[in-house]
PDB file as gemmi writes it, atoms N, CA and C in Angstrom:
CRYST1    1.000    1.000    1.000  90.00  90.00  90.00 P 1                      
ATOM      1  N   MET A   1     -19.498 -24.985  10.709  1.00  0.00           N  
ATOM      2  CA  MET A   1     -18.741 -24.037   9.848  1.00  0.00           C  
ATOM      3  C   MET A   1     -18.097 -22.789  10.731  1.00  0.00           C  
ATOM      4  N   ALA A   2     -16.804 -22.716  10.698  1.00  0.00           N  
ATOM      5  CA  ALA A   2     -16.052 -21.815  11.281  1.00  0.00           C  
ATOM      6  C   ALA A   2     -15.709 -20.488  10.332  1.00  0.00           C  
ATOM      7  N   ILE A   3     -16.041 -19.274  10.992  1.00  0.00           N  
ATOM      8  CA  ILE A   3     -15.852 -18.068  10.139  1.00  0.00           C  
ATOM      9  C   ILE A   3     -14.549 -17.440  10.768  1.00  0.00           C  
ATOM     10  N   GLN A   4     -13.601 -16.975  10.060  1.00  0.00           N  
ATOM     11  CA  GLN A   4     -12.419 -16.586  10.562  1.00  0.00           C  
ATOM     12  C   GLN A   4     -12.044 -15.051   9.714  1.00  0.00           C  
ATOM     13  N   TYR A   5     -12.131 -14.021  10.665  1.00  0.00           N  
ATOM     14  CA  TYR A   5     -11.705 -12.816   9.979  1.00  0.00           C  
ATOM     15  C   TYR A   5     -10.325 -12.565  10.102  1.00  0.00           C  
ATOM     16  N   LYS A   6      -9.560 -12.269   8.916  1.00  0.00           N  
ATOM     17  CA  LYS A   6      -8.249 -12.408   9.400  1.00  0.00           C  
ATOM     18  C   LYS A   6      -7.384 -11.310   8.072  1.00  0.00           C  
ATOM     19  N   VAL A   7      -6.188 -11.243   8.291  1.00  0.00           N  
ATOM     20  CA  VAL A   7      -5.042 -10.713   7.293  1.00  0.00           C  
ATOM     21  C   VAL A   7      -5.023 -12.056   6.509  1.00  0.00           C  
ATOM     22  N   LEU A   8      -5.275 -11.929   5.339  1.00  0.00           N  
ATOM     23  CA  LEU A   8      -5.175 -13.224   4.425  1.00  0.00           C  
ATOM     24  C   LEU A   8      -3.872 -13.438   3.889  1.00  0.00           C  
ATOM     25  N   GLY A   9      -3.168 -12.215   3.473  1.00  0.00           N  
ATOM     26  CA  GLY A   9      -1.903 -12.434   2.960  1.00  0.00           C  
ATOM     27  C   GLY A   9      -1.082 -11.088   2.975  1.00  0.00           C  
ATOM     28  N   GLN A  10       0.197 -10.897   2.953  1.00  0.00           N  
ATOM     29  CA  GLN A  10       1.017  -9.732   2.706  1.00  0.00           C  
ATOM     30  C   GLN A  10       2.102  -9.894   2.005  1.00  0.00           C  
ATOM     31  N   VAL A  11       2.516  -9.316   0.948  1.00  0.00           N  
ATOM     32  CA  VAL A  11       3.895  -9.502   0.171  1.00  0.00           C  
ATOM     33  C   VAL A  11       4.388  -8.153  -0.195  1.00  0.00           C  
ATOM     34  N   ALA A  12       5.689  -8.122  -0.550  1.00  0.00           N  
ATOM     35  CA  ALA A  12       6.193  -7.175  -1.130  1.00  0.00           C  
ATOM     36  C   ALA A  12       7.149  -7.511  -2.484  1.00  0.00           C  
ATOM     37  N   PRO A  13       6.779  -8.043  -3.525  1.00  0.00           N  
ATOM     38  CA  PRO A  13       7.493  -8.861  -4.517  1.00  0.00           C  
ATOM     39  C   PRO A  13       8.562  -8.042  -5.181  1.00  0.00           C  
ATOM     40  N   THR A  14       9.493  -8.605  -5.596  1.00  0.00           N  
ATOM     41  CA  THR A  14      10.656  -7.952  -6.610  1.00  0.00           C  
ATOM     42  C   THR A  14       9.798  -7.343  -7.712  1.00  0.00           C  
ATOM     43  N   SER A  15      10.509  -6.450  -8.301  1.00  0.00           N  
ATOM     44  CA  SER A  15       9.642  -5.763  -9.434  1.00  0.00           C  
ATOM     45  C   SER A  15       9.552  -6.943 -10.528  1.00  0.00           C  
ATOM     46  N   ALA A  16       8.395  -6.721 -11.296  1.00  0.00           N  
ATOM     47  CA  ALA A  16       8.101  -7.510 -12.508  1.00  0.00           C  
ATOM     48  C   ALA A  16       7.896  -8.952 -12.103  1.00  0.00           C  
ATOM     49  N   THR A  17       7.937  -9.312 -10.956  1.00  0.00           N  
ATOM     50  CA  THR A  17       7.765 -10.652 -10.686  1.00  0.00           C  
ATOM     51  C   THR A  17       6.212 -11.102 -10.102  1.00  0.00           C  
ATOM     52  N   MET A  18       5.425 -11.785 -10.876  1.00  0.00           N  
ATOM     53  CA  MET A  18       4.148 -12.127 -10.477  1.00  0.00           C  
ATOM     54  C   MET A  18       4.209 -13.074  -9.132  1.00  0.00           C  
ATOM     55  N   THR A  19       3.850 -12.713  -8.132  1.00  0.00           N  
ATOM     56  CA  THR A  19       3.799 -13.378  -6.884  1.00  0.00           C  
ATOM     57  C   THR A  19       2.422 -13.500  -6.117  1.00  0.00           C  
ATOM     58  N   THR A  20       2.324 -14.780  -5.552  1.00  0.00           N  
ATOM     59  CA  THR A  20       0.968 -15.061  -4.975  1.00  0.00           C  
ATOM     60  C   THR A  20       0.909 -14.370  -3.592  1.00  0.00           C  
ATOM     61  N   LEU A  21      -0.226 -13.551  -3.475  1.00  0.00           N  
ATOM     62  CA  LEU A  21      -0.519 -12.921  -2.316  1.00  0.00           C  
ATOM     63  C   LEU A  21      -1.560 -13.768  -1.377  1.00  0.00           C  
ATOM     64  N   TYR A  22      -2.218 -14.720  -1.840  1.00  0.00           N  
ATOM     65  CA  TYR A  22      -3.224 -15.264  -1.004  1.00  0.00           C  
ATOM     66  C   TYR A  22      -3.558 -16.450  -2.037  1.00  0.00           C  
ATOM     67  N   THR A  23      -3.672 -17.787  -1.286  1.00  0.00           N  
ATOM     68  CA  THR A  23      -4.319 -19.074  -2.039  1.00  0.00           C  
ATOM     69  C   THR A  23      -5.428 -19.678  -0.910  1.00  0.00           C  
ATOM     70  N   THR A  24      -6.493 -19.604  -1.212  1.00  0.00           N  
ATOM     71  CA  THR A  24      -7.629 -20.072  -0.415  1.00  0.00           C  
ATOM     72  C   THR A  24      -7.360 -21.630  -0.072  1.00  0.00           C  
ATOM     73  N   PRO A  25      -7.365 -21.800   1.259  1.00  0.00           N  
ATOM     74  CA  PRO A  25      -7.130 -23.370   1.645  1.00  0.00           C  
ATOM     75  C   PRO A  25      -8.120 -24.219   0.904  1.00  0.00           C  
ATOM     76  N   SER A  26      -7.726 -25.566   0.648  1.00  0.00           N  
ATOM     77  CA  SER A  26      -8.687 -26.610  -0.036  1.00  0.00           C  
ATOM     78  C   SER A  26     -10.077 -26.833   0.640  1.00  0.00           C  
ATOM     79  N   ASN A  27      -9.957 -26.733   1.932  1.00  0.00           N  
ATOM     80  CA  ASN A  27     -11.256 -27.043   2.731  1.00  0.00           C  
ATOM     81  C   ASN A  27     -12.067 -25.584   3.006  1.00  0.00           C  
ATOM     82  N   ALA A  28     -11.892 -24.490   2.264  1.00  0.00           N  
ATOM     83  CA  ALA A  28     -12.441 -23.341   2.792  1.00  0.00           C  
ATOM     84  C   ALA A  28     -12.879 -22.312   1.454  1.00  0.00           C  
ATOM     85  N   ASN A  29     -13.777 -21.587   1.856  1.00  0.00           N  
ATOM     86  CA  ASN A  29     -14.180 -20.490   0.809  1.00  0.00           C  
ATOM     87  C   ASN A  29     -13.830 -19.085   1.402  1.00  0.00           C  
ATOM     88  N   THR A  30     -13.415 -18.170   0.869  1.00  0.00           N  
ATOM     89  CA  THR A  30     -12.999 -16.908   1.127  1.00  0.00           C  
ATOM     90  C   THR A  30     -13.725 -15.740   0.569  1.00  0.00           C  
ATOM     91  N   ILE A  31     -13.847 -14.752   1.425  1.00  0.00           N  
ATOM     92  CA  ILE A  31     -14.372 -13.469   0.762  1.00  0.00           C  
ATOM     93  C   ILE A  31     -13.254 -12.371   1.237  1.00  0.00           C  
ATOM     94  N   VAL A  32     -12.617 -11.847  -0.009  1.00  0.00           N  
ATOM     95  CA  VAL A  32     -11.671 -10.894   0.099  1.00  0.00           C  
ATOM     96  C   VAL A  32     -12.393  -9.641   0.157  1.00  0.00           C  
ATOM     97  N   SER A  33     -12.391  -8.836   1.406  1.00  0.00           N  
ATOM     98  CA  SER A  33     -12.908  -7.675   1.463  1.00  0.00           C  
ATOM     99  C   SER A  33     -12.311  -6.463   0.846  1.00  0.00           C  
ATOM    100  N   THR A  34     -10.857  -6.406   1.271  1.00  0.00           N  
ATOM    101  CA  THR A  34     -10.211  -5.368   1.006  1.00  0.00           C  
ATOM    102  C   THR A  34      -8.827  -5.589   0.525  1.00  0.00           C  
ATOM    103  N   LEU A  35      -8.173  -5.018  -0.553  1.00  0.00           N  
ATOM    104  CA  LEU A  35      -6.861  -4.844  -0.837  1.00  0.00           C  
ATOM    105  C   LEU A  35      -6.389  -3.788  -0.634  1.00  0.00           C  
ATOM    106  N   ALA A  36      -5.101  -3.551   0.232  1.00  0.00           N  
ATOM    107  CA  ALA A  36      -4.395  -2.195   0.402  1.00  0.00           C  
ATOM    108  C   ALA A  36      -3.272  -2.488  -0.439  1.00  0.00           C  
ATOM    109  N   ILE A  37      -2.610  -1.426  -1.105  1.00  0.00           N  
ATOM    110  CA  ILE A  37      -1.336  -1.382  -1.908  1.00  0.00           C  
ATOM    111  C   ILE A  37      -0.768  -0.148  -1.643  1.00  0.00           C  
ATOM    112  N   CYS A  38       0.389  -0.242  -1.116  1.00  0.00           N  
ATOM    113  CA  CYS A  38       1.423   0.723  -0.884  1.00  0.00           C  
ATOM    114  C   CYS A  38       2.629   1.055  -1.401  1.00  0.00           C  
ATOM    115  N   ASN A  39       2.852   2.071  -1.926  1.00  0.00           N  
ATOM    116  CA  ASN A  39       4.174   2.478  -2.541  1.00  0.00           C  
ATOM    117  C   ASN A  39       5.020   3.200  -1.526  1.00  0.00           C  
ATOM    118  N   PRO A  40       5.701   2.715  -0.551  1.00  0.00           N  
ATOM    119  CA  PRO A  40       6.571   3.340   0.314  1.00  0.00           C  
ATOM    120  C   PRO A  40       7.822   4.014  -0.144  1.00  0.00           C  
ATOM    121  N   ASN A  41       8.031   4.174  -1.699  1.00  0.00           N  
ATOM    122  CA  ASN A  41       9.364   4.703  -2.220  1.00  0.00           C  
ATOM    123  C   ASN A  41       9.088   5.998  -2.507  1.00  0.00           C  
ATOM    124  N   PRO A  42       9.716   6.909  -1.582  1.00  0.00           N  
ATOM    125  CA  PRO A  42       9.543   8.275  -1.796  1.00  0.00           C  
ATOM    126  C   PRO A  42      10.229   8.723  -3.040  1.00  0.00           C  
ATOM    127  N   THR A  43      11.189   8.214  -3.651  1.00  0.00           N  
ATOM    128  CA  THR A  43      11.887   8.465  -4.626  1.00  0.00           C  
ATOM    129  C   THR A  43      11.455   7.837  -6.161  1.00  0.00           C  
ATOM    130  N   ALA A  44      10.567   6.841  -5.977  1.00  0.00           N  
ATOM    131  CA  ALA A  44      10.098   6.121  -7.169  1.00  0.00           C  
ATOM    132  C   ALA A  44       9.385   6.918  -8.034  1.00  0.00           C  
ATOM    133  N   THR A  45       9.351   6.539  -9.367  1.00  0.00           N  
ATOM    134  CA  THR A  45       8.540   7.042 -10.237  1.00  0.00           C  
ATOM    135  C   THR A  45       7.021   7.402  -9.712  1.00  0.00           C  
ATOM    136  N   ALA A  46       6.447   8.484 -10.206  1.00  0.00           N  
ATOM    137  CA  ALA A  46       5.367   8.968  -9.485  1.00  0.00           C  
ATOM    138  C   ALA A  46       4.217   7.940  -9.528  1.00  0.00           C  
ATOM    139  N   ASN A  47       4.123   7.355 -10.681  1.00  0.00           N  
ATOM    140  CA  ASN A  47       2.970   6.510 -10.913  1.00  0.00           C  
ATOM    141  C   ASN A  47       3.599   5.037 -11.143  1.00  0.00           C  
ATOM    142  N   VAL A  48       3.608   3.989 -10.175  1.00  0.00           N  
ATOM    143  CA  VAL A  48       4.350   2.718 -10.293  1.00  0.00           C  
ATOM    144  C   VAL A  48       3.104   1.902 -10.937  1.00  0.00           C  
ATOM    145  N   PRO A  49       3.045   1.182 -12.064  1.00  0.00           N  
ATOM    146  CA  PRO A  49       1.844   0.523 -12.592  1.00  0.00           C  
ATOM    147  C   PRO A  49       2.053  -1.025 -11.755  1.00  0.00           C  
ATOM    148  N   ILE A  50       0.694  -1.183 -11.237  1.00  0.00           N  
ATOM    149  CA  ILE A  50       0.808  -2.692 -10.762  1.00  0.00           C  
ATOM    150  C   ILE A  50      -0.467  -3.417 -11.345  1.00  0.00           C  
ATOM    151  N   HIS A  51      -0.356  -4.836 -11.057  1.00  0.00           N  
ATOM    152  CA  HIS A  51      -1.128  -5.732 -11.647  1.00  0.00           C  
ATOM    153  C   HIS A  51      -1.816  -6.625 -10.587  1.00  0.00           C  
ATOM    154  N   ILE A  52      -3.085  -6.859 -10.690  1.00  0.00           N  
ATOM    155  CA  ILE A  52      -3.702  -7.994  -9.633  1.00  0.00           C  
ATOM    156  C   ILE A  52      -4.529  -8.968 -10.601  1.00  0.00           C  
ATOM    157  N   VAL A  53      -4.317 -10.326 -10.288  1.00  0.00           N  
ATOM    158  CA  VAL A  53      -5.046 -11.275 -10.990  1.00  0.00           C  
ATOM    159  C   VAL A  53      -5.731 -12.209  -9.832  1.00  0.00           C  
ATOM    160  N   VAL A  54      -6.772 -12.756 -10.246  1.00  0.00           N  
ATOM    161  CA  VAL A  54      -7.335 -13.773  -9.589  1.00  0.00           C  
ATOM    162  C   VAL A  54      -7.458 -15.065 -10.557  1.00  0.00           C  
ATOM    163  N   ILE A  55      -6.851 -16.147 -10.031  1.00  0.00           N  
ATOM    164  CA  ILE A  55      -6.914 -17.489 -10.878  1.00  0.00           C  
ATOM    165  C   ILE A  55      -7.566 -18.433 -10.213  1.00  0.00           C  
ATOM    166  N   PRO A  56      -8.616 -18.900 -10.731  1.00  0.00           N  
ATOM    167  CA  PRO A  56      -9.259 -20.069 -10.220  1.00  0.00           C  
ATOM    168  C   PRO A  56      -8.313 -21.316 -10.160  1.00  0.00           C  
ATOM    169  N   ASN A  57      -8.527 -22.039  -9.314  1.00  0.00           N  
ATOM    170  CA  ASN A  57      -7.954 -23.407  -8.986  1.00  0.00           C  
ATOM    171  C   ASN A  57      -7.882 -24.092 -10.340  1.00  0.00           C  
ATOM    172  N   GLY A  58      -6.488 -24.627 -10.524  1.00  0.00           N  
ATOM    173  CA  GLY A  58      -6.367 -25.437 -11.666  1.00  0.00           C  
ATOM    174  C   GLY A  58      -6.236 -24.761 -12.984  1.00  0.00           C  
ATOM    175  N   GLN A  59      -6.382 -23.405 -12.988  1.00  0.00           N  
ATOM    176  CA  GLN A  59      -5.838 -22.598 -14.168  1.00  0.00           C  
ATOM    177  C   GLN A  59      -4.618 -21.869 -14.027  1.00  0.00           C  
ATOM    178  N   THR A  60      -4.141 -21.523 -15.111  1.00  0.00           N  
ATOM    179  CA  THR A  60      -2.973 -20.699 -15.295  1.00  0.00           C  
ATOM    180  C   THR A  60      -3.223 -19.325 -15.831  1.00  0.00           C  
ATOM    181  N   LEU A  61      -2.508 -18.505 -15.413  1.00  0.00           N  
ATOM    182  CA  LEU A  61      -2.761 -17.122 -15.591  1.00  0.00           C  
ATOM    183  C   LEU A  61      -3.013 -16.842 -17.127  1.00  0.00           C  
ATOM    184  N   SER A  62      -4.087 -16.086 -17.406  1.00  0.00           N  
ATOM    185  CA  SER A  62      -4.463 -15.716 -18.939  1.00  0.00           C  
ATOM    186  C   SER A  62      -5.189 -14.174 -18.792  1.00  0.00           C  
ATOM    187  N   GLN A  63      -5.362 -13.753 -19.832  1.00  0.00           N  
ATOM    188  CA  GLN A  63      -5.840 -12.410 -19.990  1.00  0.00           C  
ATOM    189  C   GLN A  63      -7.298 -11.925 -19.065  1.00  0.00           C  
ATOM    190  N   ASN A  64      -8.061 -12.888 -19.037  1.00  0.00           N  
ATOM    191  CA  ASN A  64      -9.321 -12.880 -18.402  1.00  0.00           C  
ATOM    192  C   ASN A  64      -9.167 -12.933 -16.836  1.00  0.00           C  
ATOM    193  N   ASN A  65      -8.069 -13.314 -16.482  1.00  0.00           N  
ATOM    194  CA  ASN A  65      -7.906 -13.338 -14.906  1.00  0.00           C  
ATOM    195  C   ASN A  65      -7.445 -11.648 -14.329  1.00  0.00           C  
ATOM    196  N   TYR A  66      -7.222 -10.792 -14.987  1.00  0.00           N  
ATOM    197  CA  TYR A  66      -6.667  -9.455 -14.550  1.00  0.00           C  
ATOM    198  C   TYR A  66      -8.044  -8.852 -13.878  1.00  0.00           C  
ATOM    199  N   ILE A  67      -7.843  -8.447 -12.652  1.00  0.00           N  
ATOM    200  CA  ILE A  67      -8.754  -7.339 -12.231  1.00  0.00           C  
ATOM    201  C   ILE A  67      -8.246  -5.801 -12.008  1.00  0.00           C  
ATOM    202  N   ALA A  68      -7.041  -5.629 -12.355  1.00  0.00           N  
ATOM    203  CA  ALA A  68      -6.283  -4.359 -12.401  1.00  0.00           C  
ATOM    204  C   ALA A  68      -5.054  -4.688 -13.165  1.00  0.00           C  
ATOM    205  N   TYR A  69      -4.916  -3.860 -14.172  1.00  0.00           N  
ATOM    206  CA  TYR A  69      -3.765  -3.834 -15.158  1.00  0.00           C  
ATOM    207  C   TYR A  69      -3.120  -2.479 -15.277  1.00  0.00           C  
ATOM    208  N   ASN A  70      -1.957  -2.257 -14.884  1.00  0.00           N  
ATOM    209  CA  ASN A  70      -1.206  -1.037 -14.810  1.00  0.00           C  
ATOM    210  C   ASN A  70      -1.873   0.058 -14.140  1.00  0.00           C  
ATOM    211  N   LEU A  71      -2.490  -0.428 -12.939  1.00  0.00           N  
ATOM    212  CA  LEU A  71      -3.043   0.609 -12.143  1.00  0.00           C  
ATOM    213  C   LEU A  71      -2.027   1.490 -11.621  1.00  0.00           C  
ATOM    214  N   PRO A  72      -2.206   2.690 -11.592  1.00  0.00           N  
ATOM    215  CA  PRO A  72      -1.111   3.509 -11.110  1.00  0.00           C  
ATOM    216  C   PRO A  72      -0.981   3.912  -9.625  1.00  0.00           C  
ATOM    217  N   ILE A  73       0.082   3.602  -8.887  1.00  0.00           N  
ATOM    218  CA  ILE A  73       0.075   3.963  -7.639  1.00  0.00           C  
ATOM    219  C   ILE A  73       1.301   5.014  -7.205  1.00  0.00           C  
ATOM    220  N   PRO A  74       0.863   6.167  -6.816  1.00  0.00           N  
ATOM    221  CA  PRO A  74       1.880   7.171  -6.661  1.00  0.00           C  
ATOM    222  C   PRO A  74       3.037   6.832  -5.599  1.00  0.00           C  
ATOM    223  N   SER A  75       4.027   7.489  -5.582  1.00  0.00           N  
ATOM    224  CA  SER A  75       5.079   7.336  -4.798  1.00  0.00           C  
ATOM    225  C   SER A  75       4.629   7.889  -3.287  1.00  0.00           C  
ATOM    226  N   SER A  76       5.153   7.166  -2.157  1.00  0.00           N  
ATOM    227  CA  SER A  76       4.689   7.555  -0.945  1.00  0.00           C  
ATOM    228  C   SER A  76       3.049   7.683  -0.712  1.00  0.00           C  
ATOM    229  N   ASP A  77       2.314   6.482  -1.230  1.00  0.00           N  
ATOM    230  CA  ASP A  77       1.083   6.832  -1.372  1.00  0.00           C  
ATOM    231  C   ASP A  77       0.504   5.348  -1.150  1.00  0.00           C  
ATOM    232  N   THR A  78      -0.784   5.280  -0.596  1.00  0.00           N  
ATOM    233  CA  THR A  78      -1.599   3.796  -0.528  1.00  0.00           C  
ATOM    234  C   THR A  78      -2.981   4.060  -1.093  1.00  0.00           C  
ATOM    235  N   ILE A  79      -3.324   2.964  -1.871  1.00  0.00           N  
ATOM    236  CA  ILE A  79      -4.678   2.853  -2.172  1.00  0.00           C  
ATOM    237  C   ILE A  79      -5.286   1.683  -1.688  1.00  0.00           C  
ATOM    238  N   THR A  80      -6.578   1.893  -1.422  1.00  0.00           N  
ATOM    239  CA  THR A  80      -7.409   0.522  -0.873  1.00  0.00           C  
ATOM    240  C   THR A  80      -8.425   0.309  -1.885  1.00  0.00           C  
ATOM    241  N   LEU A  81      -8.706  -0.806  -2.272  1.00  0.00           N  
ATOM    242  CA  LEU A  81      -9.895  -1.450  -3.094  1.00  0.00           C  
ATOM    243  C   LEU A  81     -10.691  -2.386  -2.219  1.00  0.00           C  
ATOM    244  N   THR A  82     -12.017  -1.934  -2.186  1.00  0.00           N  
ATOM    245  CA  THR A  82     -12.908  -2.730  -1.309  1.00  0.00           C  
ATOM    246  C   THR A  82     -13.628  -3.455  -2.692  1.00  0.00           C  
ATOM    247  N   LEU A  83     -13.539  -4.749  -2.615  1.00  0.00           N  
ATOM    248  CA  LEU A  83     -14.080  -5.559  -3.613  1.00  0.00           C  
ATOM    249  C   LEU A  83     -14.944  -6.743  -3.401  1.00  0.00           C  
ATOM    250  N   GLY A  84     -14.792  -7.354  -2.295  1.00  0.00           N  
ATOM    251  CA  GLY A  84     -15.781  -8.497  -2.087  1.00  0.00           C  
ATOM    252  C   GLY A  84     -15.566  -9.720  -2.966  1.00  0.00           C  
ATOM    253  N   ILE A  85     -14.257  -9.902  -3.421  1.00  0.00           N  
ATOM    254  CA  ILE A  85     -14.091 -11.098  -4.115  1.00  0.00           C  
ATOM    255  C   ILE A  85     -14.232 -12.326  -3.520  1.00  0.00           C  
ATOM    256  N   THR A  86     -14.831 -13.275  -3.987  1.00  0.00           N  
ATOM    257  CA  THR A  86     -15.323 -14.593  -3.517  1.00  0.00           C  
ATOM    258  C   THR A  86     -14.302 -15.625  -4.098  1.00  0.00           C  
ATOM    259  N   LEU A  87     -13.677 -16.425  -3.381  1.00  0.00           N  
ATOM    260  CA  LEU A  87     -12.679 -17.579  -3.910  1.00  0.00           C  
ATOM    261  C   LEU A  87     -13.287 -19.116  -3.203  1.00  0.00           C  
ATOM    262  N   SER A  88     -12.987 -19.968  -4.018  1.00  0.00           N  
ATOM    263  CA  SER A  88     -13.039 -21.387  -3.305  1.00  0.00           C  
ATOM    264  C   SER A  88     -11.648 -21.885  -3.255  1.00  0.00           C  
ATOM    265  N   GLY A  89     -11.749 -23.106  -2.770  1.00  0.00           N  
ATOM    266  CA  GLY A  89     -10.577 -24.046  -2.380  1.00  0.00           C  
ATOM    267  C   GLY A  89      -9.647 -23.989  -3.621  1.00  0.00           C  
ATOM    268  N   GLY A  90      -8.182 -23.505  -3.484  1.00  0.00           N  
ATOM    269  CA  GLY A  90      -7.315 -23.423  -4.376  1.00  0.00           C  
ATOM    270  C   GLY A  90      -7.150 -22.074  -5.403  1.00  0.00           C  
ATOM    271  N   ASP A  91      -8.164 -21.392  -5.132  1.00  0.00           N  
ATOM    272  CA  ASP A  91      -8.120 -20.011  -6.119  1.00  0.00           C  
ATOM    273  C   ASP A  91      -7.148 -19.292  -5.222  1.00  0.00           C  
ATOM    274  N   ARG A  92      -6.560 -18.241  -6.353  1.00  0.00           N  
ATOM    275  CA  ARG A  92      -5.459 -17.611  -5.543  1.00  0.00           C  
ATOM    276  C   ARG A  92      -5.507 -16.047  -6.188  1.00  0.00           C  
ATOM    277  N   ILE A  93      -4.881 -15.279  -5.365  1.00  0.00           N  
ATOM    278  CA  ILE A  93      -4.808 -13.906  -5.831  1.00  0.00           C  
ATOM    279  C   ILE A  93      -3.187 -13.769  -5.986  1.00  0.00           C  
ATOM    280  N   GLN A  94      -2.637 -13.169  -7.155  1.00  0.00           N  
ATOM    281  CA  GLN A  94      -1.234 -13.003  -7.592  1.00  0.00           C  
ATOM    282  C   GLN A  94      -1.209 -11.369  -7.985  1.00  0.00           C  
ATOM    283  N   VAL A  95      -0.094 -10.818  -7.516  1.00  0.00           N  
ATOM    284  CA  VAL A  95       0.287  -9.378  -7.697  1.00  0.00           C  
ATOM    285  C   VAL A  95       1.717  -9.094  -8.302  1.00  0.00           C  
ATOM    286  N   SER A  96       1.789  -7.855  -8.997  1.00  0.00           N  
ATOM    287  CA  SER A  96       3.330  -7.655  -9.435  1.00  0.00           C  
ATOM    288  C   SER A  96       3.120  -6.188  -9.757  1.00  0.00           C  
ATOM    289  N   SER A  97       4.383  -5.565  -9.789  1.00  0.00           N  
ATOM    290  CA  SER A  97       4.488  -4.174 -10.237  1.00  0.00           C  
ATOM    291  C   SER A  97       5.488  -3.875 -11.349  1.00  0.00           C  
ATOM    292  N   ASN A  98       5.497  -2.877 -12.052  1.00  0.00           N  
ATOM    293  CA  ASN A  98       6.603  -2.862 -13.040  1.00  0.00           C  
ATOM    294  C   ASN A  98       7.487  -1.704 -12.608  1.00  0.00           C  
ATOM    295  N   GLY A  99       8.690  -2.057 -12.546  1.00  0.00           N  
ATOM    296  CA  GLY A  99       9.649  -0.926 -12.492  1.00  0.00           C  
ATOM    297  C   GLY A  99      10.212  -0.786 -11.173  1.00  0.00           C  
ATOM    298  N   VAL A 100       9.579  -0.944 -10.143  1.00  0.00           N  
ATOM    299  CA  VAL A 100       9.841  -0.786  -8.499  1.00  0.00           C  
ATOM    300  C   VAL A 100       9.461  -2.058  -7.900  1.00  0.00           C  
ATOM    301  N   SER A 101      10.510  -2.413  -6.858  1.00  0.00           N  
ATOM    302  CA  SER A 101      10.284  -3.343  -5.995  1.00  0.00           C  
ATOM    303  C   SER A 101       9.625  -2.947  -4.607  1.00  0.00           C  
ATOM    304  N   ASN A 102       9.383  -3.849  -3.840  1.00  0.00           N  
ATOM    305  CA  ASN A 102       9.022  -3.515  -2.563  1.00  0.00           C  
ATOM    306  C   ASN A 102       7.594  -2.822  -2.555  1.00  0.00           C  
ATOM    307  N   ILE A 103       6.700  -2.820  -3.509  1.00  0.00           N  
ATOM    308  CA  ILE A 103       5.456  -2.226  -3.390  1.00  0.00           C  
ATOM    309  C   ILE A 103       4.757  -3.293  -2.564  1.00  0.00           C  
ATOM    310  N   SER A 104       3.906  -2.921  -1.475  1.00  0.00           N  
ATOM    311  CA  SER A 104       3.382  -3.752  -0.318  1.00  0.00           C  
ATOM    312  C   SER A 104       1.980  -4.066  -0.819  1.00  0.00           C  
ATOM    313  N   TYR A 105       1.661  -5.220  -0.674  1.00  0.00           N  
ATOM    314  CA  TYR A 105      -0.113  -5.762  -1.019  1.00  0.00           C  
ATOM    315  C   TYR A 105      -0.266  -6.472   0.414  1.00  0.00           C  
ATOM    316  N   SER A 106      -1.575  -5.950   0.718  1.00  0.00           N  
ATOM    317  CA  SER A 106      -2.166  -6.773   1.879  1.00  0.00           C  
ATOM    318  C   SER A 106      -3.587  -7.041   1.381  1.00  0.00           C  
ATOM    319  N   ALA A 107      -4.096  -8.111   1.823  1.00  0.00           N  
ATOM    320  CA  ALA A 107      -5.345  -8.535   1.573  1.00  0.00           C  
ATOM    321  C   ALA A 107      -6.114  -9.038   2.941  1.00  0.00           C  
ATOM    322  N   PHE A 108      -7.258  -8.450   3.051  1.00  0.00           N  
ATOM    323  CA  PHE A 108      -7.957  -8.770   4.336  1.00  0.00           C  
ATOM    324  C   PHE A 108      -9.440  -9.294   3.923  1.00  0.00           C  
ATOM    325  N   GLY A 109      -9.773 -10.280   4.667  1.00  0.00           N  
ATOM    326  CA  GLY A 109     -11.232 -10.888   4.550  1.00  0.00           C  
ATOM    327  C   GLY A 109     -11.478 -11.965   5.526  1.00  0.00           C  
ATOM    328  N   THR A 110     -12.265 -12.800   4.997  1.00  0.00           N  
ATOM    329  CA  THR A 110     -13.053 -13.769   5.811  1.00  0.00           C  
ATOM    330  C   THR A 110     -12.936 -15.198   5.223  1.00  0.00           C  
ATOM    331  N   GLU A 111     -12.336 -16.146   5.968  1.00  0.00           N  
ATOM    332  CA  GLU A 111     -12.268 -17.533   5.522  1.00  0.00           C  
ATOM    333  C   GLU A 111     -13.428 -18.331   6.218  1.00  0.00           C  
ATOM    334  N   ILE A 112     -14.221 -18.977   5.468  1.00  0.00           N  
ATOM    335  CA  ILE A 112     -15.086 -19.877   6.006  1.00  0.00           C  
ATOM    336  C   ILE A 112     -14.803 -21.458   5.734  1.00  0.00           C  
ATOM    337  N   ILE A 113     -14.733 -22.072   6.797  1.00  0.00           N  
ATOM    338  CA  ILE A 113     -14.079 -23.572   6.858  1.00  0.00           C  
ATOM    339  C   ILE A 113     -15.050 -24.499   7.436  1.00  0.00           C  
TER     340      ILE A 113                                                      
END                                                                             
C-alpha cells in the first residue's frame, strides 16, 4: 500500500459551471484534508457564492451531494476548509461559483493506493 501526500486538484472554473476539482483513481482511496477557495478579483461582488459537492462513483448530482451551497467568498480573500473527506475510487469533488469567473479552488490530501 502506497501513501501519497499531494495537491489533489486545482481549478478556476467559468462562472456558474459545475467543474470537477478531483476524481479518485479507480485503484485508490483518498482523504481530502483541506480545500482552499480564493477570490482573487478585487472588483468582484463582495460575497461571491460558491458551491461544493461530493458525488459518489456512479451517481449524478443531486441535492444530497452538497457540502457547501452559496458559501460567500469575499473579494480579494481566501477561505480554507479542513474537512477530512473520505473518497473511494471514482468518487469526485465538483465546484462552481455564481456570478464571477476565476474563483480558484485547490484540494490537498492523501491518496492511498
